[in-house]
N, CA, C and O atoms as CSV, one atom per row, in Angstrom:
chain,resi,resn,atom,element,x,y,z
A,1,MET,N,N,27.557,-12.518,5.912
A,1,MET,CA,C,27.009,-12.893,4.621
A,1,MET,C,C,25.643,-12.308,4.526
A,1,MET,O,O,24.926,-12.060,5.495
A,2,ARG,N,N,25.324,-12.097,3.192
A,2,ARG,CA,C,24.034,-11.567,2.901
A,2,ARG,C,C,23.328,-12.409,1.915
A,2,ARG,O,O,23.858,-12.674,0.836
A,3,TYR,N,N,22.084,-12.867,2.255
A,3,TYR,CA,C,21.362,-13.716,1.353
A,3,TYR,C,C,20.039,-13.176,0.952
A,3,TYR,O,O,19.251,-12.786,1.814
A,4,LEU,N,N,19.748,-13.132,-0.354
A,4,LEU,CA,C,18.399,-12.655,-0.782
A,4,LEU,C,C,17.437,-13.865,-0.713
A,4,LEU,O,O,17.631,-14.920,-1.317
A,5,ILE,N,N,16.398,-13.606,0.073
A,5,ILE,CA,C,15.485,-14.641,0.450
A,5,ILE,C,C,14.198,-14.622,-0.475
A,5,ILE,O,O,13.750,-15.641,-1.000
A,6,GLU,N,N,13.709,-13.493,-0.605
A,6,GLU,CA,C,12.460,-13.351,-1.327
A,6,GLU,C,C,12.269,-11.908,-1.942
A,6,GLU,O,O,12.732,-10.912,-1.387
A,7,VAL,N,N,11.611,-11.864,-3.034
A,7,VAL,CA,C,11.277,-10.540,-3.660
A,7,VAL,C,C,9.790,-10.567,-4.057
A,7,VAL,O,O,9.246,-11.629,-4.362
A,8,THR,N,N,9.154,-9.421,-4.052
A,8,THR,CA,C,7.829,-9.219,-4.636
A,8,THR,C,C,7.956,-8.264,-5.827
A,8,THR,O,O,8.499,-7.170,-5.670
A,9,GLU,N,N,7.468,-8.650,-7.018
A,9,GLU,CA,C,7.588,-7.901,-8.150
A,9,GLU,C,C,6.127,-7.523,-8.571
A,9,GLU,O,O,5.233,-8.369,-8.588
A,10,ASN,N,N,5.933,-6.248,-8.900
A,10,ASN,CA,C,4.675,-5.762,-9.444
A,10,ASN,C,C,4.794,-5.358,-10.877
A,10,ASN,O,O,5.693,-4.596,-11.234
A,11,TYR,N,N,3.941,-5.830,-11.681
A,11,TYR,CA,C,3.963,-5.530,-13.134
A,11,TYR,C,C,2.651,-4.906,-13.583
A,11,TYR,O,O,1.602,-5.200,-13.010
A,12,ARG,N,N,2.692,-4.044,-14.604
A,12,ARG,CA,C,1.501,-3.701,-15.234
A,12,ARG,C,C,1.599,-4.145,-16.674
A,12,ARG,O,O,2.574,-3.861,-17.369
A,13,VAL,N,N,0.560,-4.855,-17.112
A,13,VAL,CA,C,0.388,-5.382,-18.560
A,13,VAL,C,C,-0.867,-4.893,-19.099
A,13,VAL,O,O,-1.762,-4.443,-18.384
A,14,ASP,N,N,-0.936,-4.992,-20.499
A,14,ASP,CA,C,-2.114,-4.418,-21.147
A,14,ASP,C,C,-3.254,-5.294,-21.152
A,14,ASP,O,O,-4.361,-4.761,-21.227
A,15,ASN,N,N,-3.172,-6.565,-21.084
A,15,ASN,CA,C,-4.330,-7.443,-21.211
A,15,ASN,C,C,-4.188,-8.715,-20.416
A,15,ASN,O,O,-3.113,-8.970,-19.872
A,16,GLU,N,N,-5.214,-9.518,-20.323
A,16,GLU,CA,C,-5.201,-10.772,-19.510
A,16,GLU,C,C,-4.269,-11.825,-20.194
A,16,GLU,O,O,-3.641,-12.624,-19.498
A,17,ALA,N,N,-4.184,-11.826,-21.489
A,17,ALA,CA,C,-3.253,-12.797,-22.097
A,17,ALA,C,C,-1.793,-12.536,-21.682
A,17,ALA,O,O,-1.052,-13.464,-21.360
A,18,GLU,N,N,-1.394,-11.236,-21.698
A,18,GLU,CA,C,-0.041,-10.891,-21.176
A,18,GLU,C,C,0.219,-11.281,-19.851
A,18,GLU,O,O,1.303,-11.763,-19.525
A,19,ALA,N,N,-0.872,-11.068,-18.934
A,19,ALA,CA,C,-0.824,-11.397,-17.531
A,19,ALA,C,C,-0.562,-12.841,-17.306
A,19,ALA,O,O,0.238,-13.190,-16.438
A,20,LYS,N,N,-1.247,-13.763,-18.104
A,20,LYS,CA,C,-1.041,-15.156,-18.002
A,20,LYS,C,C,0.322,-15.650,-18.544
A,20,LYS,O,O,0.905,-16.621,-18.063
A,21,THR,N,N,0.782,-14.928,-19.562
A,21,THR,CA,C,2.004,-15.256,-20.133
A,21,THR,C,C,3.155,-14.985,-19.175
A,21,THR,O,O,4.100,-15.757,-19.011
A,22,LEU,N,N,2.984,-13.780,-18.537
A,22,LEU,CA,C,4.076,-13.346,-17.535
A,22,LEU,C,C,4.123,-14.306,-16.415
A,22,LEU,O,O,5.227,-14.683,-16.022
A,23,ILE,N,N,3.001,-14.759,-15.836
A,23,ILE,CA,C,2.940,-15.684,-14.759
A,23,ILE,C,C,3.506,-17.091,-15.183
A,23,ILE,O,O,4.243,-17.695,-14.403
A,24,GLU,N,N,3.183,-17.603,-16.362
A,24,GLU,CA,C,3.790,-18.803,-16.829
A,24,GLU,C,C,5.307,-18.714,-17.002
A,24,GLU,O,O,6.048,-19.624,-16.632
A,25,GLU,N,N,5.725,-17.643,-17.548
A,25,GLU,CA,C,7.257,-17.412,-17.746
A,25,GLU,C,C,7.943,-17.500,-16.347
A,25,GLU,O,O,8.979,-18.134,-16.147
A,26,ALA,N,N,7.288,-16.828,-15.440
A,26,ALA,CA,C,7.923,-16.743,-14.035
A,26,ALA,C,C,7.884,-18.183,-13.512
A,26,ALA,O,O,8.893,-18.629,-12.966
A,27,LYS,N,N,6.854,-18.894,-13.635
A,27,LYS,CA,C,6.860,-20.302,-13.112
A,27,LYS,C,C,7.914,-21.169,-13.733
A,27,LYS,O,O,8.394,-22.105,-13.095
A,28,ALA,N,N,8.320,-20.867,-15.051
A,28,ALA,CA,C,9.310,-21.599,-15.666
A,28,ALA,C,C,10.806,-21.243,-15.323
A,28,ALA,O,O,11.741,-21.951,-15.697
A,29,GLY,N,N,10.952,-20.148,-14.618
A,29,GLY,CA,C,12.320,-19.762,-14.098
A,29,GLY,C,C,12.948,-20.823,-13.296
A,29,GLY,O,O,12.272,-21.578,-12.597
A,30,ASN,N,N,14.226,-20.894,-13.384
A,30,ASN,CA,C,14.963,-21.907,-12.661
A,30,ASN,C,C,15.912,-21.286,-11.610
A,30,ASN,O,O,16.684,-22.047,-11.027
A,31,ASN,N,N,15.920,-20.077,-11.344
A,31,ASN,CA,C,16.651,-19.498,-10.257
A,31,ASN,C,C,15.923,-19.204,-9.107
A,31,ASN,O,O,16.505,-18.618,-8.194
A,32,TYR,N,N,14.702,-19.524,-8.989
A,32,TYR,CA,C,13.707,-19.201,-7.977
A,32,TYR,C,C,12.535,-20.146,-7.930
A,32,TYR,O,O,12.365,-21.002,-8.798
A,33,ILE,N,N,11.729,-19.976,-6.902
A,33,ILE,CA,C,10.325,-20.658,-6.893
A,33,ILE,C,C,9.293,-19.510,-6.750
A,33,ILE,O,O,9.420,-18.618,-5.911
A,34,VAL,N,N,8.326,-19.589,-7.572
A,34,VAL,CA,C,7.228,-18.648,-7.392
A,34,VAL,C,C,6.326,-19.101,-6.205
A,34,VAL,O,O,5.641,-20.118,-6.319
A,35,LYS,N,N,6.321,-18.381,-5.109
A,35,LYS,CA,C,5.594,-18.714,-4.007
A,35,LYS,C,C,4.072,-18.360,-4.165
A,35,LYS,O,O,3.174,-19.145,-3.858
A,36,LYS,N,N,3.876,-17.152,-4.654
A,36,LYS,CA,C,2.513,-16.611,-4.882
A,36,LYS,C,C,2.403,-15.743,-6.050
A,36,LYS,O,O,3.385,-15.065,-6.353
A,37,TYR,N,N,1.370,-15.679,-6.724
A,37,TYR,CA,C,1.140,-14.855,-7.859
A,37,TYR,C,C,-0.423,-14.465,-7.984
A,37,TYR,O,O,-1.319,-15.208,-7.583
A,38,SER,N,N,-0.612,-13.371,-8.512
A,38,SER,CA,C,-2.005,-12.894,-8.758
A,38,SER,C,C,-2.032,-11.888,-9.954
A,38,SER,O,O,-1.061,-11.234,-10.333
A,39,SER,N,N,-3.170,-11.862,-10.443
A,39,SER,CA,C,-3.330,-10.811,-11.477
A,39,SER,C,C,-4.756,-10.129,-11.150
A,39,SER,O,O,-5.704,-10.761,-10.682
A,40,GLN,N,N,-4.777,-8.884,-11.430
A,40,GLN,CA,C,-6.056,-8.103,-11.093
A,40,GLN,C,C,-6.342,-6.977,-12.132
A,40,GLN,O,O,-5.491,-6.153,-12.465
A,41,TYR,N,N,-7.500,-7.011,-12.570
A,41,TYR,CA,C,-7.919,-5.965,-13.609
A,41,TYR,C,C,-8.159,-4.718,-12.965
A,41,TYR,O,O,-8.868,-4.645,-11.961
A,42,LYS,N,N,-7.564,-3.658,-13.527
A,42,LYS,CA,C,-7.677,-2.381,-12.906
A,42,LYS,C,C,-8.175,-1.286,-13.967
A,42,LYS,O,O,-7.857,-1.387,-15.151
A,43,GLU,N,N,-8.933,-0.286,-13.513
A,43,GLU,CA,C,-9.359,0.770,-14.459
A,43,GLU,C,C,-9.133,2.021,-13.791
A,43,GLU,O,O,-9.125,2.131,-12.565
A,44,ARG,N,N,-8.931,3.061,-14.683
A,44,ARG,CA,C,-8.856,4.450,-14.182
A,44,ARG,C,C,-9.950,5.247,-14.832
A,44,ARG,O,O,-9.999,5.376,-16.055
A,45,LYS,N,N,-10.819,5.776,-14.023
A,45,LYS,CA,C,-12.011,6.439,-14.577
A,45,LYS,C,C,-11.800,8.007,-14.402
A,45,LYS,O,O,-11.125,8.500,-13.499
A,46,GLN,N,N,-12.440,8.692,-15.344
A,46,GLN,CA,C,-12.492,10.168,-15.256
A,46,GLN,C,C,-13.923,10.558,-15.611
A,46,GLN,O,O,-14.432,10.274,-16.695
A,47,LYS,N,N,-14.524,11.202,-14.668
A,47,LYS,CA,C,-16.044,11.661,-14.865
A,47,LYS,C,C,-16.923,10.570,-15.246
A,47,LYS,O,O,-17.797,10.728,-16.099
A,48,GLY,N,N,-16.711,9.387,-14.599
A,48,GLY,CA,C,-17.532,8.216,-14.773
A,48,GLY,C,C,-17.163,7.329,-15.988
A,48,GLY,O,O,-17.753,6.268,-16.188
A,49,GLU,N,N,-16.225,7.761,-16.755
A,49,GLU,CA,C,-15.783,7.098,-17.963
A,49,GLU,C,C,-14.500,6.316,-17.777
A,49,GLU,O,O,-13.590,6.843,-17.137
A,50,VAL,N,N,-14.363,5.190,-18.246
A,50,VAL,CA,C,-12.928,4.458,-18.205
A,50,VAL,C,C,-12.169,5.105,-19.223
A,50,VAL,O,O,-12.581,5.181,-20.380
A,51,VAL,N,N,-10.933,5.637,-18.796
A,51,VAL,CA,C,-10.025,6.229,-19.610
A,51,VAL,C,C,-8.732,5.393,-19.775
A,51,VAL,O,O,-7.907,5.631,-20.656
A,52,ASP,N,N,-8.614,4.422,-18.889
A,52,ASP,CA,C,-7.468,3.519,-18.974
A,52,ASP,C,C,-7.765,2.258,-18.281
A,52,ASP,O,O,-8.446,2.266,-17.255
A,53,ALA,N,N,-7.273,1.131,-18.802
A,53,ALA,CA,C,-7.497,-0.225,-18.165
A,53,ALA,C,C,-6.269,-1.001,-18.432
A,53,ALA,O,O,-5.661,-0.912,-19.499
A,54,TRP,N,N,-5.869,-1.847,-17.344
A,54,TRP,CA,C,-4.777,-2.729,-17.402
A,54,TRP,C,C,-4.873,-3.844,-16.411
A,54,TRP,O,O,-5.836,-3.936,-15.649
A,55,TYR,N,N,-3.909,-4.663,-16.417
A,55,TYR,CA,C,-3.930,-5.785,-15.480
A,55,TYR,C,C,-2.609,-5.547,-14.561
A,55,TYR,O,O,-1.534,-5.204,-15.053
A,56,LYS,N,N,-2.797,-5.753,-13.258
A,56,LYS,CA,C,-1.699,-5.618,-12.306
A,56,LYS,C,C,-1.268,-7.065,-11.952
A,56,LYS,O,O,-2.116,-7.801,-11.448
A,57,VAL,N,N,-0.073,-7.507,-12.167
A,57,VAL,CA,C,0.379,-8.817,-11.833
A,57,VAL,C,C,1.463,-8.702,-10.658
A,57,VAL,O,O,2.407,-7.914,-10.716
A,58,VAL,N,N,1.252,-9.485,-9.694
A,58,VAL,CA,C,2.097,-9.612,-8.569
A,58,VAL,C,C,2.730,-11.001,-8.396
A,58,VAL,O,O,2.033,-12.008,-8.268
A,59,LEU,N,N,4.108,-11.026,-8.396
A,59,LEU,CA,C,4.785,-12.264,-8.281
A,59,LEU,C,C,5.729,-12.180,-7.072
A,59,LEU,O,O,6.513,-11.248,-6.894
A,60,VAL,N,N,5.585,-13.223,-6.268
A,60,VAL,CA,C,6.419,-13.412,-5.030
A,60,VAL,C,C,7.473,-14.513,-5.380
A,60,VAL,O,O,7.098,-15.667,-5.587
A,61,LYS,N,N,8.762,-14.166,-5.444
A,61,LYS,CA,C,9.696,-15.097,-5.851
A,61,LYS,C,C,10.567,-15.474,-4.718
A,61,LYS,O,O,11.108,-14.557,-4.100
A,62,SER,N,N,10.771,-16.668,-4.368
A,62,SER,CA,C,11.610,-17.200,-3.250
A,62,SER,C,C,12.943,-17.692,-3.784
A,62,SER,O,O,12.939,-18.459,-4.747
A,63,PHE,N,N,14.071,-17.309,-3.233
A,63,PHE,CA,C,15.412,-17.719,-3.795
A,63,PHE,C,C,16.045,-18.688,-2.933
A,63,PHE,O,O,16.746,-19.570,-3.430
A,64,THR,N,N,15.852,-18.603,-1.618
A,64,THR,CA,C,16.506,-19.505,-0.744
A,64,THR,C,C,15.823,-19.535,0.626
A,64,THR,O,O,15.035,-18.620,0.865
A,65,SER,N,N,16.021,-20.429,1.508
A,65,SER,CA,C,15.385,-20.647,2.730
A,65,SER,C,C,15.956,-19.614,3.742
A,65,SER,O,O,17.169,-19.406,3.773
A,66,GLU,N,N,15.132,-18.992,4.535
A,66,GLU,CA,C,15.585,-18.033,5.563
A,66,GLU,C,C,16.302,-18.730,6.697
A,66,GLU,O,O,17.218,-18.154,7.284
A,67,LYS,N,N,15.897,-20.012,7.042
A,67,LYS,CA,C,16.505,-20.618,8.126
A,67,LYS,C,C,17.805,-21.351,7.720
A,67,LYS,O,O,18.764,-21.429,8.487
A,68,GLU,N,N,17.793,-21.858,6.541
A,68,GLU,CA,C,19.010,-22.513,6.007
A,68,GLU,C,C,19.326,-22.092,4.621
A,68,GLU,O,O,19.106,-22.856,3.681
A,69,PRO,N,N,19.887,-20.779,4.431
A,69,PRO,CA,C,20.192,-20.324,3.111
A,69,PRO,C,C,21.303,-21.091,2.481
A,69,PRO,O,O,22.299,-21.406,3.132
A,70,ASP,N,N,21.143,-21.408,1.176
A,70,ASP,CA,C,22.193,-22.221,0.536
A,70,ASP,C,C,22.664,-21.622,-0.790
A,70,ASP,O,O,23.447,-22.217,-1.531
A,71,ALA,N,N,22.132,-20.367,-1.065
A,71,ALA,CA,C,22.598,-19.752,-2.281
A,71,ALA,C,C,22.617,-18.202,-2.127
A,71,ALA,O,O,21.748,-17.581,-1.514
A,72,GLN,N,N,23.677,-17.647,-2.735
A,72,GLN,CA,C,23.714,-16.169,-2.670
A,72,GLN,C,C,23.372,-15.649,-4.043
A,72,GLN,O,O,24.057,-15.912,-5.032
A,73,ILE,N,N,22.305,-14.915,-4.068
A,73,ILE,CA,C,21.784,-14.324,-5.355
A,73,ILE,C,C,21.842,-12.831,-5.247
A,73,ILE,O,O,21.524,-12.230,-4.221
A,74,GLU,N,N,22.255,-12.263,-6.330
A,74,GLU,CA,C,22.216,-10.796,-6.573
A,74,GLU,C,C,21.343,-10.511,-7.764
A,74,GLU,O,O,21.449,-11.204,-8.776
A,75,ILE,N,N,20.513,-9.553,-7.687
A,75,ILE,CA,C,19.622,-9.134,-8.773
A,75,ILE,C,C,20.086,-7.665,-9.177
A,75,ILE,O,O,20.279,-6.779,-8.345
A,76,GLU,N,N,20.243,-7.512,-10.542
A,76,GLU,CA,C,20.487,-6.181,-11.011
A,76,GLU,C,C,19.368,-5.787,-11.956
A,76,GLU,O,O,19.156,-6.405,-12.999
A,77,TYR,N,N,18.621,-4.680,-11.539
A,77,TYR,CA,C,17.527,-4.184,-12.291
A,77,TYR,C,C,18.035,-3.221,-13.360
A,77,TYR,O,O,18.725,-2.245,-13.062
A,78,LYS,N,N,17.678,-3.515,-14.620
A,78,LYS,CA,C,18.044,-2.554,-15.734
A,78,LYS,C,C,16.699,-2.208,-16.473
A,78,LYS,O,O,15.744,-2.984,-16.456
A,79,GLU,N,N,16.682,-1.122,-17.056
A,79,GLU,CA,C,15.501,-0.791,-17.876
A,79,GLU,C,C,15.356,-1.749,-19.026
A,79,GLU,O,O,16.233,-1.935,-19.869
A,80,GLY,N,N,14.120,-2.375,-18.998
A,80,GLY,CA,C,13.888,-3.272,-20.102
A,80,GLY,C,C,14.187,-4.775,-19.736
A,80,GLY,O,O,13.945,-5.706,-20.504
A,81,SER,N,N,14.694,-4.902,-18.580
A,81,SER,CA,C,15.052,-6.335,-18.192
A,81,SER,C,C,14.829,-6.570,-16.637
A,81,SER,O,O,15.023,-5.637,-15.857
A,82,ALA,N,N,14.457,-7.711,-16.227
A,82,ALA,CA,C,14.223,-8.044,-14.873
A,82,ALA,C,C,15.536,-8.420,-14.181
A,82,ALA,O,O,15.664,-8.295,-12.963
A,83,PHE,N,N,16.525,-8.889,-14.988
A,83,PHE,CA,C,17.819,-9.327,-14.429
A,83,PHE,C,C,18.988,-8.807,-15.266
A,83,PHE,O,O,20.145,-9.076,-14.945
C-alpha cells in the first residue's frame, strides 16, 4: 500500500492580502491539516532598483499519520487547480 503522508506547497502571490487569503483557505480545507505555513516578502532587484515584488507562501499539509495511516489520498495537479 502507498499512503500520502505530507506535502509542501510553494506559491507566489502578488500581495500580502492574497497571501493571507491563501493561508486561510488552506486552513479551511477538510482533506488535510495545515501543519505549518509561512509567507515572505520577496524582491528582485536590477541595478539597485526593485523591478519585481511578490510574496512566497509555503504550506505544509498533512494527510495521514506516518505510524498509523488511515487514509489513502491521491493528488492530481492540473494547471489552474491544486486538485
